[in-house]
N, CA, C and O atoms as CSV, one atom per row, in Angstrom:
chain,resi,resn,atom,element,x,y,z
A,1,MET,N,N,0.842,-1.180,0.000
A,1,MET,CA,C,0.000,0.000,0.000
A,1,MET,C,C,0.886,1.241,0.000
A,1,MET,O,O,1.792,1.356,0.826
A,2,ILE,N,N,0.638,2.156,-0.904
A,2,ILE,CA,C,1.418,3.388,-1.007
A,2,ILE,C,C,0.903,4.399,0.012
A,2,ILE,O,O,-0.293,4.683,0.082
A,3,ASN,N,N,1.831,4.933,0.799
A,3,ASN,CA,C,1.481,5.983,1.744
A,3,ASN,C,C,1.623,7.319,1.002
A,3,ASN,O,O,2.727,7.847,0.863
A,4,TRP,N,N,0.492,7.856,0.530
A,4,TRP,CA,C,0.500,9.054,-0.304
A,4,TRP,C,C,0.991,10.275,0.456
A,4,TRP,O,O,1.533,11.203,-0.145
A,5,ARG,N,N,0.809,10.285,1.756
A,5,ARG,CA,C,1.297,11.417,2.549
A,5,ARG,C,C,2.826,11.474,2.493
A,5,ARG,O,O,3.404,12.549,2.335
A,6,LEU,N,N,3.479,10.310,2.622
A,6,LEU,CA,C,4.940,10.275,2.551
A,6,LEU,C,C,5.437,10.659,1.163
A,6,LEU,O,O,6.447,11.349,1.029
A,7,VAL,N,N,4.727,10.212,0.134
A,7,VAL,CA,C,5.100,10.565,-1.241
A,7,VAL,C,C,4.983,12.077,-1.430
A,7,VAL,O,O,5.876,12.712,-1.992
A,8,PHE,N,N,3.870,12.648,-0.954
A,8,PHE,CA,C,3.649,14.086,-1.058
A,8,PHE,C,C,4.726,14.853,-0.304
A,8,PHE,O,O,5.275,15.821,-0.831
A,9,GLU,N,N,5.038,14.437,0.920
A,9,GLU,CA,C,6.069,15.096,1.716
A,9,GLU,C,C,7.434,15.005,1.048
A,9,GLU,O,O,8.217,15.953,1.098
A,10,PHE,N,N,7.722,13.863,0.421
A,10,PHE,CA,C,8.996,13.696,-0.271
A,10,PHE,C,C,9.117,14.707,-1.412
A,10,PHE,O,O,10.148,15.366,-1.550
A,11,TYR,N,N,8.079,14.829,-2.220
A,11,TYR,CA,C,8.142,15.757,-3.344
A,11,TYR,C,C,8.162,17.211,-2.884
A,11,TYR,O,O,8.811,18.047,-3.513
A,12,LEU,N,N,7.462,17.524,-1.799
A,12,LEU,CA,C,7.535,18.883,-1.253
A,12,LEU,C,C,8.942,19.191,-0.749
A,12,LEU,O,O,9.431,20.312,-0.884
A,13,THR,N,N,9.581,18.185,-0.168
A,13,THR,CA,C,10.940,18.357,0.343
A,13,THR,C,C,11.896,18.732,-0.788
A,13,THR,O,O,12.857,19.468,-0.566
A,14,ILE,N,N,11.645,18.242,-1.974
A,14,ILE,CA,C,12.471,18.572,-3.133
A,14,ILE,C,C,12.004,19.873,-3.783
A,14,ILE,O,O,12.827,20.694,-4.188
A,15,PHE,N,N,10.687,20.064,-3.885
A,15,PHE,CA,C,10.121,21.191,-4.616
A,15,PHE,C,C,10.407,22.538,-3.954
A,15,PHE,O,O,10.760,23.494,-4.646
A,16,ILE,N,N,10.266,22.634,-2.649
A,16,ILE,CA,C,10.416,23.918,-1.966
A,16,ILE,C,C,11.824,24.491,-2.141
A,16,ILE,O,O,11.953,25.653,-2.527
A,17,PRO,N,N,12.888,23.718,-1.873
A,17,PRO,CA,C,14.228,24.285,-2.136
A,17,PRO,C,C,14.457,24.627,-3.617
A,17,PRO,O,O,15.176,25.578,-3.926
A,18,LEU,N,N,13.854,23.862,-4.527
A,18,LEU,CA,C,14.000,24.180,-5.949
A,18,LEU,C,C,13.387,25.535,-6.284
A,18,LEU,O,O,13.892,26.245,-7.154
A,19,LEU,N,N,12.298,25.901,-5.600
A,19,LEU,CA,C,11.715,27.227,-5.813
A,19,LEU,C,C,12.709,28.320,-5.444
A,19,LEU,O,O,12.793,29.344,-6.122
A,20,TYR,N,N,13.460,28.101,-4.370
A,20,TYR,CA,C,14.471,29.079,-3.987
A,20,TYR,C,C,15.523,29.202,-5.084
A,20,TYR,O,O,15.969,30.303,-5.408
A,21,LEU,N,N,15.913,28.072,-5.648
A,21,LEU,CA,C,16.912,28.095,-6.712
A,21,LEU,C,C,16.400,28.798,-7.962
A,21,LEU,O,O,17.176,29.431,-8.679
A,22,VAL,N,N,15.095,28.694,-8.232
A,22,VAL,CA,C,14.514,29.387,-9.382
A,22,VAL,C,C,14.717,30.887,-9.239
A,22,VAL,O,O,15.052,31.563,-10.211
A,23,ASN,N,N,14.519,31.407,-8.045
A,23,ASN,CA,C,14.709,32.844,-7.833
A,23,ASN,C,C,16.161,33.242,-8.071
A,23,ASN,O,O,16.420,34.284,-8.674
A,24,ILE,N,N,17.102,32.444,-7.614
A,24,ILE,CA,C,18.516,32.738,-7.863
A,24,ILE,C,C,18.790,32.724,-9.364
A,24,ILE,O,O,19.485,33.599,-9.879
A,25,PHE,N,N,18.245,31.733,-10.065
A,25,PHE,CA,C,18.431,31.629,-11.512
A,25,PHE,C,C,17.865,32.863,-12.214
A,25,PHE,O,O,18.511,33.431,-13.094
A,26,ILE,N,N,16.657,33.275,-11.823
A,26,ILE,CA,C,16.038,34.456,-12.434
A,26,ILE,C,C,16.901,35.690,-12.178
A,26,ILE,O,O,17.149,36.484,-13.086
A,27,ALA,N,N,17.349,35.841,-10.947
A,27,ALA,CA,C,18.150,37.021,-10.612
A,27,ALA,C,C,19.422,37.087,-11.454
A,27,ALA,O,O,19.797,38.165,-11.914
A,28,PHE,N,N,20.089,35.956,-11.662
A,28,PHE,CA,C,21.351,35.974,-12.404
A,28,PHE,C,C,21.143,36.019,-13.908
A,28,PHE,O,O,21.984,36.561,-14.625
A,29,GLN,N,N,20.043,35.464,-14.402
A,29,GLN,CA,C,19.811,35.452,-15.844
A,29,GLN,C,C,19.306,36.787,-16.365
A,29,GLN,O,O,19.435,37.072,-17.555
A,30,THR,N,N,18.737,37.602,-15.499
A,30,THR,CA,C,18.163,38.866,-15.947
A,30,THR,C,C,19.036,40.040,-15.531
A,30,THR,O,O,18.546,41.153,-15.340
A,31,LYS,N,N,20.313,39.788,-15.394
A,31,LYS,CA,C,21.246,40.849,-14.983
A,31,LYS,C,C,21.094,42.057,-15.900
A,31,LYS,O,O,21.100,41.940,-17.126
A,32,GLY,N,N,20.960,43.193,-15.283
A,32,GLY,CA,C,20.836,44.417,-16.064
A,32,GLY,C,C,19.415,44.739,-16.474
A,32,GLY,O,O,19.216,45.514,-17.409
A,33,SER,N,N,18.410,44.168,-15.803
A,33,SER,CA,C,17.026,44.452,-16.154
A,33,SER,C,C,16.666,45.906,-15.918
A,33,SER,O,O,15.846,46.468,-16.644
A,34,PHE,N,N,17.263,46.514,-14.924
A,34,PHE,CA,C,17.092,47.949,-14.719
A,34,PHE,C,C,18.469,48.517,-14.407
A,34,PHE,O,O,19.330,47.823,-13.868
A,35,ASN,N,N,18.661,49.742,-14.740
A,35,ASN,CA,C,19.971,50.365,-14.519
A,35,ASN,C,C,20.113,50.710,-13.049
A,35,ASN,O,O,19.386,51.548,-12.515
A,36,SER,N,N,21.044,50.059,-12.418
A,36,SER,CA,C,21.241,50.333,-10.993
A,36,SER,C,C,22.647,50.874,-10.775
A,36,SER,O,O,23.612,50.416,-11.388
A,37,PRO,N,N,22.738,51.844,-9.901
A,37,PRO,CA,C,24.070,52.371,-9.587
A,37,PRO,C,C,24.890,51.337,-8.832
A,37,PRO,O,O,24.350,50.404,-8.238
A,38,LEU,N,N,26.185,51.517,-8.867
A,38,LEU,CA,C,27.096,50.604,-8.197
A,38,LEU,C,C,26.781,50.489,-6.709
A,38,LEU,O,O,26.976,49.431,-6.112
A,39,SER,N,N,26.298,51.566,-6.115
A,39,SER,CA,C,25.962,51.530,-4.688
A,39,SER,C,C,24.818,50.551,-4.423
A,39,SER,O,O,24.784,49.920,-3.367
A,40,LEU,N,N,23.879,50.413,-5.368
A,40,LEU,CA,C,22.785,49.452,-5.197
A,40,LEU,C,C,23.304,48.021,-5.309
A,40,LEU,O,O,22.827,47.125,-4.612
A,41,VAL,N,N,24.276,47.813,-6.180
A,41,VAL,CA,C,24.896,46.490,-6.302
A,41,VAL,C,C,25.571,46.122,-4.980
A,41,VAL,O,O,25.402,45.007,-4.486
A,42,PHE,N,N,26.325,47.043,-4.414
A,42,PHE,CA,C,26.985,46.780,-3.133
A,42,PHE,C,C,25.970,46.574,-2.013
A,42,PHE,O,O,26.147,45.695,-1.170
A,43,LEU,N,N,24.912,47.378,-2.000
A,43,LEU,CA,C,23.861,47.211,-1.001
A,43,LEU,C,C,23.226,45.833,-1.129
A,43,LEU,O,O,22.990,45.156,-0.128
A,44,GLY,N,N,22.952,45.423,-2.355
A,44,GLY,CA,C,22.371,44.101,-2.585
A,44,GLY,C,C,23.284,42.987,-2.087
A,44,GLY,O,O,22.822,42.037,-1.455
A,45,MET,N,N,24.573,43.102,-2.369
A,45,MET,CA,C,25.518,42.083,-1.911
A,45,MET,C,C,25.630,42.081,-0.388
A,45,MET,O,O,25.780,41.021,0.220
A,46,LEU,N,N,25.560,43.250,0.227
A,46,LEU,CA,C,25.592,43.343,1.685
A,46,LEU,C,C,24.359,42.667,2.289
A,46,LEU,O,O,24.472,41.906,3.250
A,47,ILE,N,N,23.186,42.947,1.726
A,47,ILE,CA,C,21.949,42.326,2.212
A,47,ILE,C,C,22.017,40.815,2.048
A,47,ILE,O,O,21.661,40.076,2.966
A,48,ALA,N,N,22.474,40.348,0.882
A,48,ALA,CA,C,22.575,38.905,0.630
A,48,ALA,C,C,23.565,38.253,1.591
A,48,ALA,O,O,23.315,37.156,2.090
A,49,THR,N,N,24.682,38.919,1.853
A,49,THR,CA,C,25.683,38.381,2.777
A,49,THR,C,C,25.128,38.286,4.194
A,49,THR,O,O,25.336,37.283,4.877
A,50,LEU,N,N,24.424,39.326,4.637
A,50,LEU,CA,C,23.785,39.274,5.959
A,50,LEU,C,C,22.760,38.142,6.021
A,50,LEU,O,O,22.636,37.452,7.032
A,51,GLY,N,N,22.033,37.968,4.925
A,51,GLY,CA,C,21.070,36.875,4.857
A,51,GLY,C,C,21.741,35.514,4.978
A,51,GLY,O,O,21.246,34.635,5.684
A,52,ILE,N,N,22.860,35.339,4.295
A,52,ILE,CA,C,23.579,34.063,4.357
A,52,ILE,C,C,24.103,33.814,5.773
A,52,ILE,O,O,24.019,32.696,6.279
A,53,ILE,N,N,24.638,34.845,6.403
A,53,ILE,CA,C,25.143,34.697,7.775
A,53,ILE,C,C,24.000,34.303,8.714
A,53,ILE,O,O,24.142,33.388,9.525
A,54,LEU,N,N,22.871,35.001,8.598
A,54,LEU,CA,C,21.705,34.683,9.430
A,54,LEU,C,C,21.197,33.274,9.144
A,54,LEU,O,O,20.787,32.560,10.059
A,55,TRP,N,N,21.224,32.872,7.868
A,55,TRP,CA,C,20.775,31.540,7.455
A,55,TRP,C,C,21.635,30.469,8.125
A,55,TRP,O,O,21.110,29.501,8.676
A,56,VAL,N,N,22.952,30.645,8.076
A,56,VAL,CA,C,23.873,29.678,8.678
A,56,VAL,C,C,23.702,29.635,10.198
A,56,VAL,O,O,23.670,28.556,10.790
A,57,LEU,N,N,23.594,30.805,10.827
A,57,LEU,CA,C,23.374,30.841,12.285
A,57,LEU,C,C,22.073,30.143,12.668
A,57,LEU,O,O,22.018,29.412,13.657
A,58,SER,N,N,21.041,30.371,11.888
A,58,SER,CA,C,19.751,29.725,12.145
A,58,SER,C,C,19.876,28.215,12.051
A,58,SER,O,O,19.377,27.479,12.902
A,59,TYR,N,N,20.549,27.770,11.008
A,59,TYR,CA,C,20.742,26.331,10.804
A,59,TYR,C,C,21.529,25.720,11.968
A,59,TYR,O,O,21.178,24.648,12.461
A,60,ILE,N,N,22.572,26.391,12.397
A,60,ILE,CA,C,23.394,25.894,13.509
A,60,ILE,C,C,22.572,25.800,14.787
A,60,ILE,O,O,22.643,24.802,15.503
A,61,HIS,N,N,21.790,26.841,15.074
A,61,HIS,CA,C,21.009,26.844,16.313
A,61,HIS,C,C,19.832,25.879,16.267
A,61,HIS,O,O,19.348,25.457,17.317
A,62,LEU,N,N,19.361,25.521,15.078
A,62,LEU,CA,C,18.285,24.532,14.976
A,62,LEU,C,C,18.783,23.132,15.302
A,62,LEU,O,O,18.061,22.333,15.898
A,63,GLY,N,N,20.005,22.842,14.913
A,63,GLY,CA,C,20.566,21.518,15.177
A,63,GLY,C,C,19.718,20.409,14.577
A,63,GLY,O,O,19.402,20.434,13.387
A,64,LYS,N,N,19.350,19.440,15.400
A,64,LYS,CA,C,18.577,18.284,14.931
A,64,LYS,C,C,17.122,18.623,14.641
A,64,LYS,O,O,16.392,17.797,14.093
A,65,SER,N,N,16.695,19.817,15.000
A,65,SER,CA,C,15.309,20.221,14.761
A,65,SER,C,C,15.071,20.684,13.321
A,65,SER,O,O,13.930,20.927,12.929
A,66,PHE,N,N,16.148,20.806,12.531
A,66,PHE,CA,C,16.002,21.280,11.156
A,66,PHE,C,C,15.235,20.262,10.324
A,66,PHE,O,O,15.448,19.054,10.433
A,67,GLY,N,N,14.345,20.776,9.498
A,67,GLY,CA,C,13.617,19.959,8.538
A,67,GLY,C,C,13.031,20.849,7.463
A,67,GLY,O,O,12.740,22.018,7.714
A,68,VAL,N,N,12.857,20.311,6.275
A,68,VAL,CA,C,12.295,21.099,5.181
A,68,VAL,C,C,10.805,21.317,5.404
A,68,VAL,O,O,10.277,22.392,5.119
A,69,LEU,N,N,10.128,20.284,5.918
A,69,LEU,CA,C,8.701,20.389,6.198
A,69,LEU,C,C,8.470,20.498,7.696
A,69,LEU,O,O,9.187,19.881,8.484
A,70,PRO,N,N,7.456,21.291,8.099
A,70,PRO,CA,C,7.162,21.423,9.525
A,70,PRO,C,C,6.798,20.078,10.153
A,70,PRO,O,O,6.060,19.287,9.566
A,71,GLN,N,N,7.319,19.833,11.338
A,71,GLN,CA,C,7.040,18.595,12.061
A,71,GLN,C,C,6.645,18.943,13.486
A,71,GLN,O,O,7.009,19.996,14.009
A,72,LYS,N,N,5.896,18.041,14.103
A,72,LYS,CA,C,5.512,18.259,15.494
A,72,LYS,C,C,6.747,18.005,16.358
A,72,LYS,O,O,7.247,16.883,16.442
A,73,GLN,N,N,7.218,19.056,16.987
A,73,GLN,CA,C,8.390,18.970,17.842
A,73,GLN,C,C,8.426,20.189,18.764
A,73,GLN,O,O,7.610,21.104,18.652
A,74,LYS,N,N,9.379,20.170,19.658
A,74,LYS,CA,C,9.523,21.269,20.605
A,74,LYS,C,C,10.121,22.488,19.900
A,74,LYS,O,O,11.018,22.354,19.068
A,75,LYS,N,N,9.622,23.665,20.237
A,75,LYS,CA,C,10.101,24.900,19.633
A,75,LYS,C,C,11.495,25.238,20.160
A,75,LYS,O,O,11.751,25.173,21.362
A,76,VAL,N,N,12.391,25.598,19.239
A,76,VAL,CA,C,13.752,25.989,19.603
A,76,VAL,C,C,13.703,27.409,20.163
A,76,VAL,O,O,13.123,28.305,19.550
A,77,LYS,N,N,14.319,27.610,21.335
A,77,LYS,CA,C,14.307,28.927,21.987
A,77,LYS,C,C,15.712,29.355,22.409
A,77,LYS,O,O,15.872,30.141,23.343
A,78,LYS,N,N,16.727,28.834,21.716
A,78,LYS,CA,C,18.103,29.188,22.064
A,78,LYS,C,C,18.757,29.920,20.898
A,78,LYS,O,O,18.252,29.921,19.775
A,79,GLY,N,N,19.885,30.536,21.195
A,79,GLY,CA,C,20.634,31.231,20.154
A,79,GLY,C,C,19.818,32.343,19.525
A,79,GLY,O,O,19.165,33.119,20.223
A,80,ILE,N,N,19.858,32.415,18.228
A,80,ILE,CA,C,19.164,33.473,17.506
A,80,ILE,C,C,17.649,33.325,17.623
A,80,ILE,O,O,16.913,34.302,17.485
A,81,TYR,N,N,17.182,32.093,17.880
A,81,TYR,CA,C,15.746,31.840,18.030
A,81,TYR,C,C,15.191,32.441,19.322
A,81,TYR,O,O,13.976,32.526,19.498
A,82,LYS,N,N,16.071,32.853,20.213
A,82,LYS,CA,C,15.648,33.532,21.434
A,82,LYS,C,C,15.148,34.943,21.098
A,82,LYS,O,O,14.304,35.493,21.806
A,83,TYR,N,N,15.672,35.518,20.018
A,83,TYR,CA,C,15.374,36.901,19.664
A,83,TYR,C,C,14.440,37.053,18.464
A,83,TYR,O,O,13.737,38.057,18.352
A,84,LEU,N,N,14.428,36.075,17.575
A,84,LEU,CA,C,13.637,36.166,16.347
A,84,LEU,C,C,12.794,34.909,16.148
A,84,LEU,O,O,13.248,33.796,16.409
A,85,ASN,N,N,11.573,35.101,15.687
A,85,ASN,CA,C,10.771,33.971,15.223
A,85,ASN,C,C,11.113,33.737,13.755
A,85,ASN,O,O,11.120,34.679,12.963
A,86,HIS,N,N,11.388,32.523,13.397
A,86,HIS,CA,C,11.672,32.123,12.015
A,86,HIS,C,C,12.827,32.904,11.378
A,86,HIS,O,O,12.670,33.448,10.285
A,87,PRO,N,N,13.973,32.965,12.041
A,87,PRO,CA,C,15.097,33.708,11.450
A,87,PRO,C,C,15.582,33.109,10.134
A,87,PRO,O,O,16.125,33.827,9.294
A,88,MET,N,N,15.394,31.808,9.944
A,88,MET,CA,C,15.848,31.207,8.691
A,88,MET,C,C,15.006,31.722,7.523
A,88,MET,O,O,15.533,31.940,6.432
A,89,TYR,N,N,13.713,31.916,7.739
A,89,TYR,CA,C,12.862,32.448,6.675
A,89,TYR,C,C,13.217,33.902,6.376
A,89,TYR,O,O,13.212,34.326,5.220
A,90,ILE,N,N,13.520,34.651,7.416
A,90,ILE,CA,C,13.967,36.033,7.225
A,90,ILE,C,C,15.270,36.027,6.423
A,90,ILE,O,O,15.446,36.838,5.514
A,91,ALA,N,N,16.175,35.118,6.760
A,91,ALA,CA,C,17.467,35.018,6.075
A,91,ALA,C,C,17.295,34.664,4.603
A,91,ALA,O,O,17.947,35.249,3.738
A,92,ILE,N,N,16.422,33.712,4.322
A,92,ILE,CA,C,16.158,33.323,2.933
A,92,ILE,C,C,15.653,34.529,2.148
A,92,ILE,O,O,16.103,34.798,1.034
A,93,TRP,N,N,14.717,35.243,2.745
A,93,TRP,CA,C,14.140,36.414,2.079
A,93,TRP,C,C,15.214,37.471,1.824
A,93,TRP,O,O,15.273,38.053,0.741
A,94,LEU,N,N,16.058,37.715,2.819
A,94,LEU,CA,C,17.134,38.701,2.657
A,94,LEU,C,C,18.111,38.294,1.558
A,94,LEU,O,O,18.554,39.136,0.777
A,95,CYS,N,N,18.445,37.015,1.496
A,95,CYS,CA,C,19.363,36.533,0.446
A,95,CYS,C,C,18.812,36.827,-0.939
A,95,CYS,O,O,19.517,37.349,-1.803
A,96,PHE,N,N,17.553,36.490,-1.140
A,96,PHE,CA,C,16.978,36.679,-2.465
A,96,PHE,C,C,16.743,38.146,-2.796
A,96,PHE,O,O,16.871,38.550,-3.952
A,97,LEU,N,N,16.405,38.934,-1.806
A,97,LEU,CA,C,16.279,40.372,-2.037
A,97,LEU,C,C,17.637,40.943,-2.449
A,97,LEU,O,O,17.743,41.678,-3.431
A,98,GLY,N,N,18.659,40.597,-1.690
A,98,GLY,CA,C,19.994,41.097,-1.991
A,98,GLY,C,C,20.494,40.670,-3.358
A,98,GLY,O,O,21.061,41.481,-4.092
A,99,LEU,N,N,20.292,39.400,-3.712
A,99,LEU,CA,C,20.746,38.914,-5.019
A,99,LEU,C,C,19.993,39.585,-6.159
A,99,LEU,O,O,20.580,39.909,-7.192
A,100,SER,N,N,18.704,39.792,-5.972
A,100,SER,CA,C,17.922,40.455,-7.019
A,100,SER,C,C,18.374,41.902,-7.206
A,100,SER,O,O,18.474,42.384,-8.334
A,101,LEU,N,N,18.645,42.592,-6.099
A,101,LEU,CA,C,19.137,43.970,-6.198
A,101,LEU,C,C,20.535,44.018,-6.815
A,101,LEU,O,O,20.801,44.832,-7.699
A,102,ALA,N,N,21.417,43.150,-6.348
A,102,ALA,CA,C,22.801,43.151,-6.833
A,102,ALA,C,C,22.881,42.829,-8.317
A,102,ALA,O,O,23.790,43.291,-9.008
A,103,ASN,N,N,21.943,42.046,-8.805
A,103,ASN,CA,C,21.945,41.665,-10.220
A,103,ASN,C,C,20.972,42.492,-11.056
A,103,ASN,O,O,20.711,42.170,-12.215
A,104,SER,N,N,20.442,43.553,-10.464
A,104,SER,CA,C,19.528,44.451,-11.176
A,104,SER,C,C,18.380,43.687,-11.821
A,104,SER,O,O,18.054,43.917,-12.986
A,105,SER,N,N,17.780,42.797,-11.084
A,105,SER,CA,C,16.746,41.923,-11.644
A,105,SER,C,C,15.373,42.271,-11.087
A,105,SER,O,O,15.037,41.900,-9.962
A,106,TRP,N,N,14.584,42.984,-11.878
A,106,TRP,CA,C,13.221,43.254,-11.419
A,106,TRP,C,C,12.402,41.967,-11.480
A,106,TRP,O,O,11.455,41.808,-10.709
A,107,GLN,N,N,12.751,41.039,-12.389
A,107,GLN,CA,C,12.052,39.762,-12.451
A,107,GLN,C,C,12.284,38.967,-11.160
A,107,GLN,O,O,11.370,38.325,-10.642
A,108,GLY,N,N,13.520,39.021,-10.649
A,108,GLY,CA,C,13.813,38.355,-9.386
A,108,GLY,C,C,13.032,38.964,-8.236
A,108,GLY,O,O,12.569,38.249,-7.348
A,109,LEU,N,N,12.884,40.284,-8.247
A,109,LEU,CA,C,12.102,40.961,-7.207
A,109,LEU,C,C,10.627,40.590,-7.291
A,109,LEU,O,O,9.974,40.393,-6.267
A,110,VAL,N,N,10.100,40.495,-8.511
A,110,VAL,CA,C,8.696,40.095,-8.689
A,110,VAL,C,C,8.492,38.664,-8.194
A,110,VAL,O,O,7.532,38.387,-7.475
A,111,PHE,N,N,9.390,37.756,-8.577
A,111,PHE,CA,C,9.290,36.362,-8.136
A,111,PHE,C,C,9.398,36.270,-6.612
A,111,PHE,O,O,8.670,35.509,-5.976
A,112,LEU,N,N,10.300,37.040,-6.045
A,112,LEU,CA,C,10.462,37.062,-4.589
A,112,LEU,C,C,9.148,37.457,-3.918
A,112,LEU,O,O,8.724,36.818,-2.955
A,113,ASN,N,N,8.510,38.502,-4.421
A,113,ASN,CA,C,7.302,39.008,-3.788
A,113,ASN,C,C,6.051,38.194,-4.099
A,113,ASN,O,O,5.146,38.121,-3.269
A,114,LEU,N,N,5.983,37.586,-5.271
A,114,LEU,CA,C,4.780,36.835,-5.640
A,114,LEU,C,C,4.830,35.355,-5.263
A,114,LEU,O,O,3.787,34.731,-5.067
A,115,VAL,N,N,6.027,34.794,-5.159
A,115,VAL,CA,C,6.136,33.354,-4.884
A,115,VAL,C,C,6.837,33.083,-3.552
A,115,VAL,O,O,6.267,32.432,-2.677
A,116,ILE,N,N,8.043,33.567,-3.394
A,116,ILE,CA,C,8.841,33.227,-2.212
A,116,ILE,C,C,8.234,33.798,-0.931
A,116,ILE,O,O,8.113,33.083,0.064
A,117,THR,N,N,7.853,35.070,-0.943
A,117,THR,CA,C,7.305,35.687,0.270
A,117,THR,C,C,6.043,34.979,0.757
A,117,THR,O,O,5.970,34.632,1.936
A,118,PRO,N,N,5.036,34.748,-0.108
A,118,PRO,CA,C,3.862,34.006,0.374
A,118,PRO,C,C,4.204,32.588,0.848
A,118,PRO,O,O,3.629,32.097,1.819
A,119,LEU,N,N,5.134,31.941,0.159
A,119,LEU,CA,C,5.543,30.595,0.558
A,119,LEU,C,C,6.156,30.611,1.955
A,119,LEU,O,O,5.852,29.742,2.771
A,120,LEU,N,N,7.005,31.579,2.234
A,120,LEU,CA,C,7.626,31.668,3.552
A,120,LEU,C,C,6.590,31.968,4.642
A,120,LEU,O,O,6.674,31.428,5.745
A,121,PHE,N,N,5.621,32.824,4.335
A,121,PHE,CA,C,4.559,33.109,5.308
A,121,PHE,C,C,3.734,31.855,5.596
A,121,PHE,O,O,3.434,31.558,6.753
A,122,ILE,N,N,3.373,31.129,4.558
A,122,ILE,CA,C,2.589,29.893,4.732
A,122,ILE,C,C,3.373,28.885,5.553
A,122,ILE,O,O,2.827,28.253,6.457
A,123,ARG,N,N,4.652,28.734,5.239
A,123,ARG,CA,C,5.486,27.788,5.989
A,123,ARG,C,C,5.590,28.192,7.456
A,123,ARG,O,O,5.539,27.338,8.341
A,124,ALA,N,N,5.736,29.491,7.717
A,124,ALA,CA,C,5.828,29.960,9.103
A,124,ALA,C,C,4.531,29.679,9.859
A,124,ALA,O,O,4.571,29.256,11.015
A,125,ILE,N,N,3.403,29.904,9.231
A,125,ILE,CA,C,2.108,29.635,9.869
A,125,ILE,C,C,1.948,28.148,10.148
A,125,ILE,O,O,1.549,27.764,11.248
A,126,LEU,N,N,2.256,27.310,9.167
A,126,LEU,CA,C,2.148,25.854,9.358
A,126,LEU,C,C,3.107,25.370,10.445
A,126,LEU,O,O,2.773,24.490,11.238
A,127,GLU,N,N,4.291,25.954,10.469
A,127,GLU,CA,C,5.286,25.570,11.465
A,127,GLU,C,C,4.813,25.942,12.865
A,127,GLU,O,O,4.966,25.152,13.797
A,128,GLU,N,N,4.243,27.129,13.027
A,128,GLU,CA,C,3.747,27.558,14.337
A,128,GLU,C,C,2.687,26.606,14.882
A,128,GLU,O,O,2.628,26.353,16.086
A,129,LYS,N,N,1.849,26.079,13.986
A,129,LYS,CA,C,0.794,25.148,14.403
A,129,LYS,C,C,1.380,23.821,14.890
A,129,LYS,O,O,0.794,23.165,15.751
A,130,LYS,N,N,2.526,23.427,14.347
A,130,LYS,CA,C,3.142,22.140,14.695
A,130,LYS,C,C,4.037,22.216,15.928
A,130,LYS,O,O,4.204,21.221,16.632
A,131,LEU,N,N,4.612,23.389,16.196
A,131,LEU,CA,C,5.561,23.517,17.304
A,131,LEU,C,C,4.846,23.674,18.640
A,131,LEU,O,O,3.805,24.324,18.738
A,132,SER,N,N,5.435,23.060,19.666
A,132,SER,CA,C,4.830,23.182,21.003
A,132,SER,C,C,5.723,23.982,21.926
A,132,SER,O,O,5.380,24.188,23.090
């Protein structure tokens, strides 16, 4: 008997990170979509770098609690999670915002706002329901 829930979770585990990669691809493929001054490129790289640092810190502080899909488990309240709810989602958003700005990609910004942002909000809501 096929457990369709496990099959669905498996494909979501692959699909969600691929969506993040699509935004990176869009940002790099549409370089020069709008004329941005060099200061905006540097600002974008700074934002993306801060996002990556926050992403890594979030991952480290999650430890064994990390998962692509929300699971019923105890809420992490140490490290950066003591100060921020869902810092990894904030970090992901910052990375993509920074990359889109640094690469002058309005398409990347549109994708970030229409796909990634709602996805991160939905994931945060679902995660809150599962965490105790």
